[in-house]
N, C-alpha and C positions, 0 to 999 in steps of 0.2 A: 360584275360591276363593283367599283370601289367607292364607298360612301364615307365621307367625313361628317361626323355627327357632333355638332356643337350644342351642348345642353347646359342650362343653368343649374341643374340638379342631377345627381347620380349617386350610386352606392358610395358609402354605406347608408345614406338617407333612404328612408322608406316612405313612399307615398304613391299615389295613383300614376303619376307621370313616370316615376322610376320603374314601377311595375310594367307599364306599357313598353318602356324602352328596353328593359331586360328581355322580355319575350320577343320583341321585334329584333333585337340584335341576335338572339339565339337562333331565330328562324332564318334571318338573312344569312348568317354564317353557315347554317345547316344547308341552305339552298345554293351555296357556292359563292356568295358575295363576300367581300371583305369590308370590315367596318373599322374605322378609327374614331374613338370617342374622345372628344376634347371637353373636359368637365372640371369643376373645382376639385382640387386634389382631396382624396379620401383614403389614400393608401393602396388603391388598386392600380396595377399596371396592365392587367389583362382581364377580360371577362368573356367567357365562352369562345375563346379564340380571337376576339377583337382586342386590339391594342387600346389602352386607356392612357391618354396624355393628361396628367393632372396639372392644374393651374393653381398657384397660390391665391388665396382669397381671404377676405375678412367678413364676419357675419353682419348681415343687415340689422340695424337697430330694432326695427319693428317686426322683423321676420328673421330671427337669428338662425333658423334652420337653412336659410338661403345665404349664399356668400356672394359678395362683390368680388368677382374674379376677372382680371384682365390679363390676356395672354402675354407672356414675355416675348422678347424679340425673336427668340428661336422658333416660335410657332410657325412662321412662314417656311422655315427650313424643314420642319416636320411634315408640313403639308406637301411641299414640293417633293420630298422623298417618298411619301405615300402615293402621290399622283392620283388624287380622287377624280372620279368621273362626275361626281356631284357632291355638293355641300347641302346638308339638311340642318337648319337651325331650329331648335326647339324652344318655344317661348322666348324669342329674342329680347334680351335686355342688355346685359353687359357682355358676357361671352358671345351671345348671339349677334350683337352688333359687330363684333370683330369677325365673326363668321361671314356676315354680309360683306364686310370690307374685303376679306380675302377672296370671296367669290368674285367680286367685281374686279379686283386688282389682278387676279390670276385667270380671269375669263372662264370661270367654272360655273356650270348650271347650278341654280339655287332654288331650294324648296324651304318654306318655313311652315311651322305648325303651331297652333294656338291651343293651349291646354288649360290655362289658368285664367279665370275671368278677373284679372287684376283691377280693372276700373271699378267693379263692384266691391272689391275688397277695401278700397279706400274709404268707403262709407263706414266700415266697421273699425277703422283706426283714426277716425276724426279728421280725415283728409278728403272728404267728399268734394270740396271746392276744386280739387285738382283733377277731377275726373275728365273734364273736357280736354285739358292739356295732355293727359296720359293717352287719350284716344288719338290725338294728333301725332304724338310720338310713335304710337303703335302703327298708325296708318303709314307714316313715313318709312318705318322699318319694314313692314310687311309688303308694301308695294314695290320693294326692290326685288322681290322674289317672283320667279316665273309661275309659282303655284303656292297657294296658302291652304293648308289643310286644317279642318276642325273635326272634332269628334262627336258632334251632334248637329242636327238640322237647325236647332235654335241658335247655336253659335255661328253657323254659316250665315243665317239671316242677320244676326247682330253685327258681324263684321262687315257684311255688305252694306248695311244701313249706315255704317260709319265711314264709308268710302274706301274700304279695303277691297282690292280687286283680285280677280282670278282665284276665287275661293271655291273649295270643293270639300267633300265629306270623306274622312278617313274612318272607316267603319269600326265599331266597337269590337273588343275582344275580351275573352275571359278564359281562365284555365279551368275547363270543365273536368279535367282529370284530377286536379288537386281538390277542387271544391265540389263535394258530393253529399247528397242527403244521407248516405249510408254512414257517414262519420258522426252522426248524432251519438252523443255520449252522456250517460248518466253522471259519470265522474266530472265531465266538463260542466254540465248543467249545475251540479252541486257547487262547483268552484265559482262559477259566475254569479250564482245566487247566494253565495256565502252560506251554504248549508241549508237553503230553503228551496229545494228542487220542485216542490209542489206549487210554488207561487208562479204566476205568469211572469215570464222572463223577457224583458225588452233589451235590445242590444244596439249600441252605437259603435261603429268602427271608423277611425279616421283621425285626422289631425285635431288636437285639442286646442282650438284657437277661435278668435272672435268671429271670423267670417263664417264658421260652421254653425253658429247660432244654437249651440248645444244647450244653452240656458233655457231655450224655449221648450225643452222636454220636461222641465220641472212641473208645469201645470198638468201635464198628462199623469205624472206620478201622484200628484195631489188629488186628481179626479179618480184615480184607480189605486187606492192606498195599499191594496194587496199585491200590486205588481212590484217587481224589482228591476233595476236598470244596471246593466254592465257597460261601462265606457272603456273600450279598448283603443289604445293609442296614447300619445303624449303630445305636449306642445306648450306654448307660452302661457296659455290661460288655465292650465291645470289647477294651480293654487287658488285662483279666484273662483273657479267652478267648484272646487271642493268646498269652499265656504258657501257658495250659492246653494249647493245641494245638501248642505248639512241638515240633518233631521229627516232626510228621506232615505229610502232603501236603494242607495246608489253605491256602486263599487267601482272605483277607478282601478282598472286591471293593469294598465301599462301596455307595452307592446306585446303582441302575439304574432308569431309567424308560422308559415308552413302548415303542418297538419294540426297544430294547436289552434291556429286561426280558423282553419276549415271546420274543425270540430265545434268551435265557438259559434260560428254561423249556423251550423246544422242543429245545434242544441237549443237555440233560442226560439221563442214563440213568434217574435216579430222584430224586424230590423227597422229602427226609427231614425229618420234622416231629415231634419228640418232645414238644412242649408238651401239658400236661394242662389248661390253663386257657382253652382256646378256646371262645368262645360260638358261633362258626361256623368260622373259619379260611378267610378269603377267599382267601388265597394258595394254599390247596389247590385251590380251584375254578379259579384262574388257571392253575396248573400243569396241571390236567386238561384245561382248554380248549386248552392248547398241546400236548396229547398226551403229557404227562410223567406216567408212573405214579408213585404216591405210596406211601411207607411212613410210617405215622402211628400215634400212640397212640390206642388205643380209649378215648377219653375226651371229655367235653364234647359239643360239637356235631359232632365229626368223623365219628361213625358215620352221621350224616344224609347225608354226602357220599360217604364211601368205603365200598364194599361189598367185604368181604374176599375176595380171590381173583378178583374180577370187574373192578374198575377200579383196584385197588391192594391193598396189604396192611396190615392192622391188627395191632398187637401190644399185649399187656397192659402197662400202665405199670409194674406191680410185678414184671415178669419181666425180670431183668437180661440174659437172652439173647434176649429177644423181638425187639428191633430188629435185632440181628445176624442172627438166623435169617431174618427177613422180607426183609432186604436181600440176603442171600446167595441166597435163593430167587428173588428178582426178577432178579438179575444173571445167574444161572446158566443160565436157559432163554430163549434169544433169541426163539423163536417165541411163547412165553407172554408175554414182555414186549411184543411187538408187538400182541398181542391186548389186553393191558391198556391200551396206548396208545389203541387204537381205542375201547375201551369208556369210557375216561376222557373222551375228546372227546365221545362220545355223551351221557354224563351231563351234561357242562357245557352242551351245546346246549339242554338242557331249561330253562335258567335265565338268560334274558336280563334286562337291567335294565328294559326296557319293561314286561314282565309284572309284575315286582316292584313297579314304581311304580304301575301300574294297581291292584294289590291295595291298596297304601297309600292311594291316592285313594279307594277304596271305604271303607276304614276312616275316613278323614277325613270323608267325606260322612255316614256313619252317625252319627258322634259329633256333628257340627254339627246334623243334622236331629233327633237325639234331644233335644238341649238346647233346640231351638226349639219342641218340642211343649208344649202347655199342660198344666199340672199338674192331675191329676184326683185328688181326695181319695177 
């Protein structure tokens, strides 16, 4: 099968969406499919055997890591040369809308997938009044597709409640070979704790931005003054958060990748994640695969991953003491924490990328075969 993948974000950007796309492309190509990636240009022309067609773009003012990229005229020629059996648009916005247009214009089956809960993001950028309008635009775009995929049951329900049709679940996936408990490292723990490896070590990994609500971790540090926090990642709110956490035991690490990131997860005592806007929360699965128990908000797609008291702890987002109580509980009982680590790893082992990609291929084949059936009046 030949798949044209339109995505608003791709390498060299690093985030959960790009991670999912990387593994998906790799497994599709390995299974004999051919993929054409149409994405904002980032210097790549090929990835794991898939051609990458880069489109010029300009950074968005409120979200500079994303680019406003509209395909040049030659995109149609690129598609016609590739002859895709199916077009898959990821988080349709600018490039995605053009993917929808080409699918309709060239009569190619269309799938869309929803990975970023953009309507909730608006509240964190002072644009909450536009939420209803954004949902209407998303509904118009997604309802052009024969199938819309989400990465958690909560997001399936959210899209259906807003009038988006033909919605189904694209199961989660995680690299259980890369992220392992055995990568726990005294050297990494000392690095993340700035030379205080005996202190309780809390970890956050992800984009450093307003919608992740990282600022809400500060009361946890104030309630547990002996704890230390390592924030792995970068983003537009880093400078403001450095000022916010001034005077606390907080270390802004910057980006980590590969085995360094895996060792960071495995070496921490708890992964703390206050975000309410997660459609899935891939970093949670990565932490769990590394045997790191999580403390996370009971919101979005997170309850699909975290079972309270079994492989981590959930807290209610509107409870100001919730994250504090959950973190104190996790840190206070060593035997219970070790059981949480084991259970977290067992949960992650259920969700490899190969199985998630096989499920996606089944969706692809179903849509292509349905469009090829003769119309019966």
